[in-house]
VEXMAR-487071 format. One record per residue (C-alpha): x, y, z; residue in three letters. Coordinates in steps of 0.05 Angstrom, whole numbers, padded with zeros to 5 digits, always signed. Example, Ala and Ser with C-alpha at 12.3 -4.5 7.8 and 13.67 -1.06 7.14 Angstrom:
<nodes>
+00246-00090+00156ala
+00273-00021+00143ser
</nodes>
This chain:
<nodes>
-00034-00545-00788met
+00006-00494-00748lys
-00044-00440-00765leu
-00100-00486-00742phe
-00065-00500-00676lys
-00056-00425-00663ser
-00129-00413-00679phe
-00149-00470-00633ala
-00106-00441-00576ala
-00136-00372-00586ala
-00205-00402-00587leu
-00193-00441-00523ser
-00171-00377-00488leu
-00234-00343-00514ala
-00277-00400-00488val
-00242-00393-00421leu
-00260-00320-00419cys
-00291-00303-00352met
-00339-00256-00320leu
-00300-00219-00266ala
-00338-00171-00222val
-00301-00131-00169pro
-00336-00121-00103arg
-00356-00053-00076ala
-00301-00003-00061ser
-00304-00022+00013ala
-00267-00086-00006asp
-00214-00052-00049asp
-00161-00063+00004trp
-00163-00139-00009asn
-00187-00132-00082arg
-00241-00184-00071glu
-00267-00205-00139thr
-00319-00254-00165ile
-00291-00295-00223val
-00330-00345-00265thr
-00290-00396-00306phe
-00324-00430-00365ser
-00272-00486-00368ala
-00225-00521-00318pro
-00164-00481-00295val
-00100-00504-00262glu
-00081-00464-00200val
-00015-00466-00161pro
-00001-00456-00087gly
-00019-00490-00023val
-00075-00534-00047gly
-00052-00534-00120ala
-00104-00568-00164gln
-00147-00561-00226thr
-00211-00522-00210leu
-00273-00543-00250pro
-00313-00491-00288ala
-00351-00449-00239gly
-00353-00385-00197thr
-00298-00368-00148tyr
-00274-00311-00103ile
-00204-00282-00112phe
-00176-00239-00057lys
-00111-00214-00027ile
-00095-00245+00040leu
-00029-00208+00052asp
+00006-00155+00010asn
+00067-00137+00051asn
+00137-00126+00023ala
+00153-00148-00048asn
+00109-00210-00048arg
+00034-00221-00040his
-00010-00278-00017ile
-00073-00292-00058val
-00130-00338-00039gln
-00183-00371-00083ile
-00247-00389-00047leu
-00315-00417-00065asn
-00371-00368-00079gln
-00399-00365-00008asp
-00328-00361+00021lys
-00335-00422+00065thr
-00277-00460+00033his
-00207-00440+00011val
-00186-00480-00051phe
-00114-00454-00054thr
-00068-00401-00024thr
-00019-00375-00076ile
+00047-00339-00071leu
+00053-00281-00121ala
+00100-00225-00141ile
+00075-00156-00163pro
+00083-00148-00238asn
+00071-00085-00281val
+00028-00087-00343arg
+00032-00038-00401leu
-00041-00018-00403lys
-00094-00015-00348thr
-00166-00036-00359thr
-00231-00022-00324asp
-00244-00097-00318lys
-00209-00153-00281thr
-00158-00188-00325thr
-00132-00258-00314ile
-00078-00288-00358thr
-00060-00361-00370phe
+00000-00401-00393ser
-00021-00432-00459glu
-00026-00508-00454arg
-00030-00565-00504pro
-00099-00580-00532ala
-00144-00617-00484gly
-00107-00595-00421gln
-00132-00541-00373pro
-00101-00472-00379glu
-00052-00455-00322ala
-00065-00392-00282leu
-00010-00341-00294lys
-00029-00271-00268ala
-00087-00231-00241trp
-00097-00156-00252phe
-00149-00116-00213tyr
-00189-00062-00250pro
-00154+00006-00256gly
-00087-00019-00230arg
-00024-00020-00273asp
+00006-00077-00234trp
-00021-00144-00212gly
-00002-00212-00185glu
+00045-00260-00222glu
+00035-00329-00192phe
+00090-00376-00168val
+00090-00452-00181tyr
+00131-00506-00148thr
+00196-00514-00187lys
+00180-00583-00216ser
+00114-00558-00244arg
+00144-00491-00266ala
+00196-00528-00307met
+00142-00568-00342glu
+00101-00506-00357leu
+00162-00468-00382ala
+00178-00525-00430lys
+00106-00528-00455glu
+00098-00453-00464thr
+00171-00437-00482asn
+00172-00379-00434glu
+00199-00369-00363pro
+00155-00387-00304val
+00162-00364-00231leu
+00181-00420-00185ala
+00201-00439-00114thr
+00242-00500-00095ser
+00199-00513-00034val
+00139-00559-00041glu
+00083-00509-00027met
+00030-00563-00019ala
+00062-00583+00047ala
+00083-00513+00070ala
+00045-00473+00122pro
+00015-00409+00095val
+00059-00365+00137asp
+00122-00394+00105thr
+00100-00368+00037leu
+00125-00299+00059lys
+00197-00324+00062thr
+00202-00378+00008leu
+00259-00369-00042pro
+00232-00348-00111ile
+00266-00357-00178glu
+00247-00363-00251ala
+00261-00423-00296val
+00265-00425-00371gly
+00243-00475-00423ala
+00305-00518-00412lys
+00302-00514-00336gly
+00356-00460-00335glu
+00351-00404-00283pro
+00326-00337-00310val
+00333-00270-00277glu
+00269-00248-00242leu
+00273-00180-00275thr
+00264-00214-00342lys
+00198-00243-00319val
+00167-00191-00274val
+00174-00116-00269glu
+00157-00094-00199ala
+00120-00027-00189pro
+00167+00031-00172pro
+00178+00041-00099ala
+00139+00097-00068ala
+00182+00159-00061val
+00175+00186+00009glu
+00176+00262+00015pro
+00239+00291+00045ala
+00231+00307+00118pro
+00215+00379+00133val
+00270+00410+00175val
+00250+00473+00213ala
+00298+00531+00205ala
+00339+00545+00268ala
+00313+00604+00308ala
+00361+00663+00313pro
+00399+00669+00378ala
+00366+00715+00429val
+00403+00749+00486glu
+00370+00733+00552pro
+00334+00791+00585gln
+00347+00806+00658met
+00282+00813+00697val
+00281+00846+00766ala
+00238+00805+00812thr
+00244+00845+00878asn
+00234+00917+00854thr
+00164+00946+00853leu
+00146+00983+00790pro
+00148+01060+00792lys
+00077+01083+00783thr
+00081+01161+00786ala
+00127+01223+00793ser
+00138+01260+00862ser
+00123+01329+00833met
+00048+01328+00848pro
+00063+01313+00921leu
+00111+01373+00926ile
+00059+01419+00895ala
+00006+01396+00944leu
+00053+01408+01003phe
+00067+01479+00978gly
-00007+01494+00969phe
-00022+01471+01040leu
+00035+01515+01067ser
+00008+01577+01032leu
-00062+01562+01057ser
-00038+01557+01129val
+00003+01621+01124gly
-00057+01659+01094phe
-00101+01634+01151gly
-00052+01657+01205leu
-00049+01726+01173lys
-00125+01735+01175leu
-00127+01712+01247ala
-00074+01764+01268ser
-00114+01821+01236lys
-00176+01804+01275arg
-00139+01805+01341asp
-00112+01874+01326ala
</nodes>
């Protein structure tokens, strides 16, 4: 009987298998993705509900700090079904297709959305449920579930960025977040480049009132001597004519 239940659970997950097609690279910043569910799926967040089988749009609304906001919309993006608080979580192996995981539920009940991984990324979005629902899921699945003590259905979207987040175990006990999610490593910023100090330079004194010396006085003296000889030679010729 236990083997049959495990097989049935695996089969239900297989039946729930979806076609997830990421948009063109121009939308990579919000990871907009088309997802088709072949069975009903329970989704948390502001507008928590069970979505019927069908095609939906997943996208990131805000990815600041250590928490992200995810929205699920209808196919033509005219209606938002739910806005979900999520925490980045690392996975061991990346894939070239969108991966969505679920919390296994008892037979006959819709699978509960657990995480969403975009193609080629080694980290994705681990979704947060209200604490009362998280405790129920943790008990059913016997594994910790992310939770917030604030009723998200009545919370404005902007408050999702500051809601307290915890994890609860199968008995309702608190569980360390690090045992549920492993955040991607913080980006290491390069060390600032410090320019080497320039060597000290003695200031140069610059004369501002002295004209530059352009030539020597020797050519002028030579010219004066040549003119004197010429005058003397001329006077000597003139005296011989008079005699």
